[in-house]
C-alpha positions as CSV (number, residue, x, y, z in Angstrom):
1,M,-18.7,15.0,6.3
2,Y,-22.5,14.9,6.5
3,E,-24.2,12.1,8.5
4,F,-27.8,10.8,8.3
5,K,-29.5,8.0,10.2
6,I,-31.6,5.4,8.4
7,K,-33.0,3.0,11.0
8,N,-29.8,1.5,12.7
9,T,-27.5,2.4,9.8
10,R,-25.4,5.5,9.5
11,L,-25.1,7.1,6.1
12,K,-22.0,9.4,5.8
13,I,-21.5,11.6,2.7
14,K,-18.1,13.1,2.2
15,L,-15.6,14.4,-0.2
16,G,-12.7,12.0,-0.9
17,D,-10.9,9.4,-2.9
18,I,-12.6,6.0,-2.7
19,T,-9.2,4.2,-3.1
20,D,-8.2,5.6,0.4
21,E,-11.2,4.2,2.2
22,E,-10.6,1.7,5.1
23,T,-14.1,0.2,5.1
24,D,-14.8,-3.5,4.9
25,V,-15.6,-3.1,1.2
26,I,-15.5,-0.4,-1.5
27,V,-17.6,-0.4,-4.6
28,N,-16.0,-0.1,-8.0
29,A,-18.0,1.6,-10.7
30,A,-16.8,-0.9,-13.2
31,N,-17.4,-1.5,-16.9
32,S,-18.9,-4.9,-18.0
33,S,-15.5,-6.3,-19.0
34,L,-14.1,-6.0,-15.4
35,M,-10.7,-5.4,-16.9
36,G,-10.3,-1.9,-15.6
37,G,-11.1,1.4,-17.3
38,R,-11.2,5.1,-16.7
39,G,-12.3,7.1,-13.6
40,V,-13.0,5.2,-10.4
41,D,-12.4,1.8,-12.1
42,G,-9.0,2.7,-13.4
43,A,-8.0,4.3,-10.1
44,I,-9.0,1.2,-8.2
45,H,-7.1,-1.2,-10.5
46,K,-4.0,1.0,-10.6
47,K,-3.7,1.6,-6.9
48,G,-4.9,-1.9,-5.9
49,G,-2.4,-3.7,-8.1
50,P,-2.5,-6.8,-10.3
51,S,-4.2,-9.2,-8.0
52,I,-7.6,-7.5,-8.5
53,L,-7.3,-7.9,-12.3
54,A,-6.2,-11.5,-11.9
55,E,-9.4,-12.3,-9.9
56,C,-11.5,-10.3,-12.4
57,I,-10.1,-12.5,-15.2
58,E,-11.2,-15.6,-13.3
59,I,-14.7,-14.2,-12.8
60,R,-15.0,-13.4,-16.5
61,K,-14.5,-17.1,-17.3
62,T,-18.0,-17.5,-15.7
63,L,-19.4,-14.4,-17.4
64,P,-18.2,-14.6,-21.1
65,M,-20.5,-11.6,-22.1
66,G,-19.3,-9.5,-19.2
67,L,-21.0,-8.4,-16.0
68,P,-24.5,-7.3,-16.7
69,T,-25.6,-3.8,-15.8
70,G,-27.0,-3.6,-12.3
71,E,-25.3,-6.8,-11.1
72,A,-22.3,-7.1,-8.7
73,V,-19.4,-9.4,-8.1
74,M,-16.7,-9.3,-5.4
75,T,-12.9,-9.6,-5.4
76,N,-9.9,-9.1,-3.2
77,S,-8.8,-5.5,-2.6
78,G,-5.1,-6.0,-3.5
79,L,-3.0,-3.2,-2.0
80,L,-6.0,-1.0,-1.0
81,K,-6.9,-0.4,2.6
82,A,-10.4,-1.8,2.2
83,K,-10.8,-5.6,2.8
84,R,-12.8,-6.3,-0.4
85,I,-14.1,-4.7,-3.6
86,I,-17.6,-5.1,-5.0
87,H,-17.6,-4.4,-8.7
88,T,-20.9,-3.2,-10.2
89,V,-21.8,-1.9,-13.7
90,G,-24.0,1.2,-13.7
91,P,-26.1,2.2,-16.7
92,V,-24.9,4.5,-19.5
93,W,-27.2,7.5,-19.6
94,N,-29.3,7.6,-22.7
95,G,-31.9,10.2,-21.7
96,G,-33.5,8.3,-18.9
97,S,-36.2,6.5,-20.8
98,H,-34.2,3.2,-21.3
99,G,-34.5,1.8,-17.7
100,E,-31.5,3.8,-16.4
101,P,-33.1,4.7,-13.0
102,E,-34.0,1.1,-12.2
103,L,-30.6,-0.2,-13.4
104,L,-28.8,2.4,-11.2
105,K,-30.9,1.5,-8.2
106,N,-29.9,-2.2,-8.8
107,T,-26.2,-1.3,-8.7
108,Y,-26.6,0.1,-5.2
109,F,-29.1,-2.5,-3.9
110,N,-27.2,-5.5,-5.3
111,S,-23.9,-4.2,-4.0
112,L,-25.4,-3.8,-0.5
113,L,-26.9,-7.3,-0.8
114,M,-23.5,-8.8,-1.6
115,A,-22.0,-7.0,1.4
116,K,-24.7,-8.4,3.6
117,R,-24.3,-12.0,2.3
118,N,-20.6,-11.7,3.1
119,S,-21.1,-10.2,6.6
120,L,-19.5,-6.9,5.7
121,K,-20.6,-4.1,7.9
122,T,-19.1,-1.0,6.4
123,I,-19.2,-0.1,2.7
124,S,-18.1,2.9,0.6
125,F,-19.7,3.9,-2.7
126,P,-18.6,6.3,-5.4
127,S,-21.2,8.2,-7.5
128,I,-21.9,5.3,-9.9
129,S,-22.5,6.1,-13.6
130,T,-22.0,9.9,-13.3
131,G,-18.5,10.0,-14.8
132,A,-17.8,8.4,-18.1
133,F,-21.3,6.9,-18.3
134,G,-22.8,10.4,-18.3
135,Y,-25.6,10.0,-15.8
136,P,-26.6,13.4,-14.5
137,V,-25.6,13.7,-10.8
138,K,-28.7,15.7,-10.0
139,L,-30.8,12.6,-11.1
140,A,-28.3,9.9,-9.8
141,A,-28.1,11.2,-6.2
142,P,-31.8,10.7,-5.3
143,T,-31.9,7.4,-7.1
144,A,-28.8,6.2,-5.2
145,L,-30.1,7.4,-1.9
146,N,-33.6,5.8,-2.4
147,A,-31.9,2.5,-3.3
148,I,-29.8,2.7,-0.1
149,A,-32.9,3.6,2.0
150,D,-34.9,0.7,0.4
151,F,-32.1,-1.7,1.3
152,V,-31.7,-0.5,4.9
153,Y,-35.5,-0.6,5.5
154,S,-35.7,-4.2,4.1
155,E,-32.4,-5.7,5.2
156,D,-31.0,-3.6,8.1
157,S,-27.6,-5.4,8.1
158,I,-25.0,-2.7,7.3
159,D,-23.6,-0.5,10.1
160,T,-22.2,2.4,8.0
161,I,-22.6,3.3,4.4
162,F,-20.3,6.0,3.0
163,L,-20.8,7.9,-0.2
164,V,-17.4,9.1,-1.2
165,L,-17.5,11.9,-3.8
166,F,-14.6,13.2,-5.7
167,H,-16.1,16.6,-6.7
168,E,-17.5,19.4,-4.5
169,S,-20.4,19.8,-6.9
170,D,-21.3,16.1,-6.5
171,L,-21.1,16.4,-2.7
172,S,-23.6,19.2,-2.8
173,E,-26.1,17.3,-5.0
174,Y,-25.9,14.2,-2.7
175,V,-26.2,16.2,0.5
176,N,-29.2,18.2,-0.8
177,A,-30.9,15.0,-2.0
178,A,-30.2,13.3,1.4
179,K,-31.6,16.3,3.3
180,N,-34.8,16.2,1.2
181,L,-35.1,12.4,1.6
182,F,-34.2,11.9,5.3
183,K,-35.0,15.3,6.8
184,N,-32.9,14.6,9.9
């Protein structure tokens, strides 16, 4: 595990399975339907059980077109160790000139804002959009870390932020980006 300090917030980057996290909230890299899918989304729904999907169905009644990219909603965590789940939709990579960096930044910032609004102090993120949505990890890592830093510098309300990465290569990209950005 690698640890960095941003103001009063600890940022911890590690290899792991987000469904095993015991933080106040984990972030689900969802698709706009909120009905489960592949990758992180599928793993969370499968391991967390049917109560997550039931709550997502209720949320979808207020979002008939689905959850917009960059936005976030929160549900129960079902059978998972985390207390809650924040579902956010990252951008699909289309070469980088279709607003992808700003949309990806919004997924992290809006998830952190939701955690703050609900007095949640520890949060775990996966690498959003870098799986099925095709966002290059080398580009996603600094965008994610800058979004986290921007939030902490403006809000300063989260005690610990985890980036839980499933692949060693992703871990390396995030750690290198964090070393360049935070230099501590």
